[in-house]
C-alpha positions as CSV (number, residue, x, y, z in Angstrom):
1,X,14.6,36.5,-15.2
2,X,13.8,36.2,-18.9
3,X,16.0,37.5,-21.8
4,X,15.5,37.9,-25.5
5,X,17.0,35.0,-27.4
6,X,17.8,37.4,-30.2
7,X,19.4,40.3,-28.4
8,X,20.0,38.9,-24.8
9,X,18.4,41.9,-23.3
10,X,16.5,41.2,-20.0
11,X,12.7,41.4,-21.0
12,X,11.3,40.6,-17.6
13,X,11.8,39.5,-13.9
14,X,9.8,38.0,-11.5
15,X,10.7,38.4,-7.6
16,X,9.4,35.1,-6.0
17,X,10.5,36.3,-2.4
18,X,9.0,39.9,-2.4
19,X,8.7,39.6,1.5
20,X,12.4,38.2,1.8
21,X,11.2,34.5,2.7
22,X,9.0,31.5,2.0
23,X,9.6,31.8,-1.9
24,X,11.2,29.5,-4.4
25,X,11.1,28.0,-7.8
26,X,11.5,24.2,-8.0
27,X,11.3,23.3,-11.4
28,X,12.8,20.1,-13.4
29,X,13.4,21.6,-16.8
30,X,13.1,19.4,-19.7
31,X,14.1,22.1,-22.4
32,X,13.3,25.5,-23.0
33,X,11.6,26.1,-26.2
34,X,10.4,29.2,-28.4
35,X,7.1,28.9,-29.8
36,X,5.2,31.1,-32.3
37,X,2.6,32.1,-29.7
38,X,4.0,33.4,-26.4
39,X,6.5,32.8,-23.8
40,X,5.6,30.0,-21.3
41,X,6.1,30.3,-17.6
42,X,5.0,27.4,-15.3
43,X,6.4,28.2,-12.0
44,X,5.8,27.0,-8.3
45,X,6.0,29.0,-5.0
46,X,5.5,28.1,-1.4
47,X,4.3,31.5,-0.7
48,X,3.5,34.5,-3.0
49,X,1.5,37.5,-3.5
50,X,1.0,36.8,-7.1
51,X,-1.0,33.8,-8.4
52,X,-2.2,32.7,-11.7
53,X,-2.9,29.2,-13.0
54,X,-0.2,27.8,-10.6
55,X,-1.1,25.9,-7.4
56,X,0.2,27.6,-4.2
57,X,0.9,25.2,-1.4
58,X,1.5,26.2,2.5
59,X,3.8,23.2,2.9
60,X,6.1,20.6,1.0
61,X,3.6,20.1,-1.8
62,X,5.2,22.0,-4.8
63,X,3.5,21.8,-8.2
64,X,6.8,22.5,-10.1
65,X,8.9,19.6,-8.6
66,X,7.8,17.8,-12.1
67,X,8.7,20.5,-14.4
68,X,6.7,21.4,-17.7
69,X,6.5,19.6,-21.1
70,X,5.3,21.5,-24.3
71,X,3.3,19.1,-26.6
72,X,3.2,19.2,-30.4
73,X,0.1,20.8,-31.8
74,X,-2.9,18.6,-30.6
75,X,-6.3,18.2,-32.5
76,X,-9.5,17.7,-30.8
77,X,-12.3,15.4,-31.9
78,X,-14.0,18.3,-33.6
79,X,-11.0,19.4,-35.4
80,X,-9.9,22.3,-33.3
81,X,-5.9,22.5,-33.1
82,X,-4.7,22.9,-29.4
83,X,-1.5,24.0,-28.1
84,X,-1.0,22.5,-24.9
85,X,1.5,22.1,-22.1
86,X,1.6,19.6,-19.0
87,X,3.1,19.6,-15.7
88,X,2.8,17.6,-12.5
89,X,4.1,17.9,-8.9
90,X,4.0,16.4,-5.4
91,X,0.3,16.5,-5.3
92,X,-0.1,13.2,-7.4
93,X,-1.9,15.2,-10.0
94,X,-1.2,15.9,-13.8
95,X,-2.4,19.2,-15.0
96,X,-2.8,20.1,-18.8
97,X,-3.2,23.8,-19.8
98,X,-4.0,25.6,-23.0
99,X,-1.0,27.6,-23.9
100,X,-3.2,30.1,-25.5
101,X,-5.6,30.3,-22.7
102,X,-3.8,29.5,-19.4
103,X,-7.1,29.8,-17.3
104,X,-6.1,32.5,-14.6
105,X,-6.5,31.9,-10.8
106,X,-9.8,31.1,-9.4
107,X,-10.6,30.2,-5.6
108,X,-13.0,27.5,-6.5
109,X,-11.8,25.6,-9.7
110,X,-8.8,25.1,-12.0
111,X,-9.9,26.5,-15.2
112,X,-7.4,24.5,-17.3
113,X,-7.9,22.1,-20.2
114,X,-7.6,18.9,-18.2
115,X,-6.5,17.6,-14.8
116,X,-6.0,13.9,-14.0
117,X,-6.1,13.3,-10.2
118,X,-3.9,10.7,-8.3
119,X,-2.4,9.3,-11.4
120,X,1.1,9.4,-9.7
121,X,1.3,7.5,-6.7
122,X,3.5,9.5,-4.7
123,X,4.2,12.7,-6.6
124,X,7.0,13.3,-9.2
125,X,10.5,14.9,-8.9
126,X,11.4,14.7,-12.8
127,X,10.0,15.9,-15.8
128,X,8.3,13.4,-18.4
129,X,9.3,12.4,-21.8
130,X,7.0,12.6,-25.1
131,X,7.4,10.2,-28.1
132,X,4.6,9.4,-30.7
133,X,1.6,10.8,-29.0
134,X,2.5,9.1,-25.7
135,X,3.8,11.0,-22.6
136,X,6.0,8.7,-20.1
137,X,6.2,9.6,-16.5
138,X,8.5,8.0,-13.6
139,X,7.0,9.0,-10.4
140,X,8.8,8.6,-7.0
141,X,8.3,5.1,-5.5
142,X,6.2,4.6,-8.6
143,X,6.3,2.5,-11.9
144,X,7.1,4.2,-15.2
145,X,3.7,5.0,-16.8
146,X,2.8,5.6,-20.4
147,X,-0.2,8.0,-20.9
148,X,-1.4,8.2,-24.6
149,X,-2.8,11.4,-26.0
150,X,-6.3,11.0,-28.0
151,X,-8.0,14.0,-29.3
152,X,-5.9,16.4,-27.4
153,X,-6.5,14.6,-24.1
154,X,-4.3,12.3,-22.1
155,X,-5.9,9.1,-21.1
156,X,-6.7,8.6,-17.4
157,X,-5.3,5.1,-17.3
158,X,-2.0,4.2,-18.4
159,X,-1.6,2.1,-21.4
160,X,1.5,0.3,-20.0
161,X,3.7,0.3,-16.9
162,X,7.1,-0.9,-15.9
163,X,7.3,-4.0,-14.1
164,X,8.9,-2.7,-11.0
165,X,8.7,0.7,-9.1
166,X,11.5,3.1,-9.1
167,X,12.7,4.2,-5.3
168,X,13.1,7.9,-4.4
169,X,13.1,10.2,-6.2
170,X,11.6,8.3,-9.1
171,X,13.0,8.5,-12.7
172,X,13.2,11.2,-15.3
173,X,12.7,9.5,-18.6
174,X,14.5,9.8,-21.9
175,X,13.8,8.3,-25.2
176,X,16.0,7.2,-28.4
177,X,14.3,6.1,-31.6
178,X,15.1,5.8,-35.4
179,X,12.6,8.7,-36.5
180,X,9.2,7.5,-35.0
181,X,10.1,3.7,-34.9
182,X,12.1,1.6,-32.6
183,X,11.7,3.8,-29.7
184,X,13.4,2.7,-26.3
185,X,12.6,4.4,-23.0
186,X,15.5,5.1,-20.7
187,X,15.6,5.5,-16.9
188,X,18.2,5.7,-14.3
189,X,17.4,4.0,-10.8
190,X,18.7,5.3,-7.6
191,X,19.9,3.1,-4.8
192,X,22.9,1.6,-3.1
193,X,23.8,0.0,-6.5
194,X,22.3,2.3,-9.1
195,X,20.7,1.0,-12.5
196,X,20.0,2.0,-16.1
197,X,17.0,0.6,-17.5
198,X,15.9,0.4,-21.0
199,X,12.2,-0.5,-22.0
200,X,10.2,-1.0,-25.1
201,X,7.5,1.8,-25.7
202,X,5.2,-0.9,-24.1
203,X,6.9,-0.4,-20.7
204,X,5.8,-3.8,-19.5
205,X,8.7,-5.2,-21.8
206,X,12.3,-4.5,-20.3
207,X,14.9,-4.8,-22.8
208,X,17.8,-4.4,-20.4
209,X,19.2,-3.2,-17.0
210,X,22.7,-2.7,-16.0
211,X,22.3,-5.0,-13.0
212,X,21.1,-8.1,-15.1
213,X,24.6,-9.4,-15.8
214,X,26.0,-9.4,-12.3
215,X,28.8,-6.6,-11.9
216,X,29.6,-6.4,-15.5
217,X,27.7,-3.3,-16.2
218,X,27.2,-1.9,-12.7
219,X,28.4,1.6,-12.1
220,X,28.0,1.8,-8.1
221,X,25.8,3.9,-6.3
222,X,22.8,5.4,-7.9
223,X,22.2,9.4,-8.1
224,X,19.2,11.6,-7.7
225,X,17.7,13.6,-10.4
226,X,19.5,11.8,-13.3
227,X,18.2,12.1,-16.8
228,X,19.9,9.4,-19.2
229,X,21.4,11.1,-22.2
230,X,21.6,9.5,-25.7
231,X,23.8,10.5,-28.4
232,X,25.8,8.7,-31.4
233,X,24.5,5.4,-30.3
234,X,25.6,5.7,-26.6
235,X,23.9,6.4,-23.3
236,X,25.4,8.5,-20.6
237,X,24.5,8.4,-17.1
238,X,25.7,10.8,-14.4
239,X,26.8,8.5,-11.3
240,X,28.2,9.8,-8.0
241,X,31.8,9.4,-9.0
242,X,31.7,10.4,-12.6
243,X,29.7,9.8,-15.9
244,X,29.2,6.2,-17.1
245,X,28.9,5.3,-20.8
246,X,26.8,2.5,-22.0
247,X,27.3,1.1,-25.6
248,X,26.6,-1.9,-27.6
249,X,28.5,-5.2,-26.3
250,X,31.1,-6.3,-28.8
């Protein structure tokens, strides 16, 4: 259901199970955002009578497991300003759509701005992060990948990757920075012993992880679908038995 942000009155509703079964929304939401253009809705269903830009799968291959990210205004090589959104799911691809012209459904092709095929090794279960014209993805059983944006297009080959992959379900990245400088990419690793990782914006350079000093910074078992939260110089990680807070070591 959707509601007016000004009056909280209901403005729309989408029944994803009109036949009573085989319908769902799986969406890792980075954030809701109002734009000056129109409301954005990228959803995924296993079976539905209503189809538009979204991919519809008969089995466990949902498009929306990676959520959607709205990009700042982008400019093409010929100077055209584009309002773009991107998303990915379990099929290993990344899809970039024009928010002003979503493309509509076609049985033969995806009428979208850009499609990157097989960029994510085993699909994705978390939304990406954006910083300084670069998008950061953390696919499941895959390395973190940095994909710069040039002329309103994602590059097809990552500019950098993390040294090691992240086990199921991958990682939902978060970024801290001082304005547009000193960016740090944060990611939580699942596992019997979880870990918080910090990387430079060049992902090949790991700055810190919570397992590198023995048990000093360890917080026990990892957790699924965790996004590190950064506020007031501290990083918060949801563990299986509470919330772990990381700060500067005195």
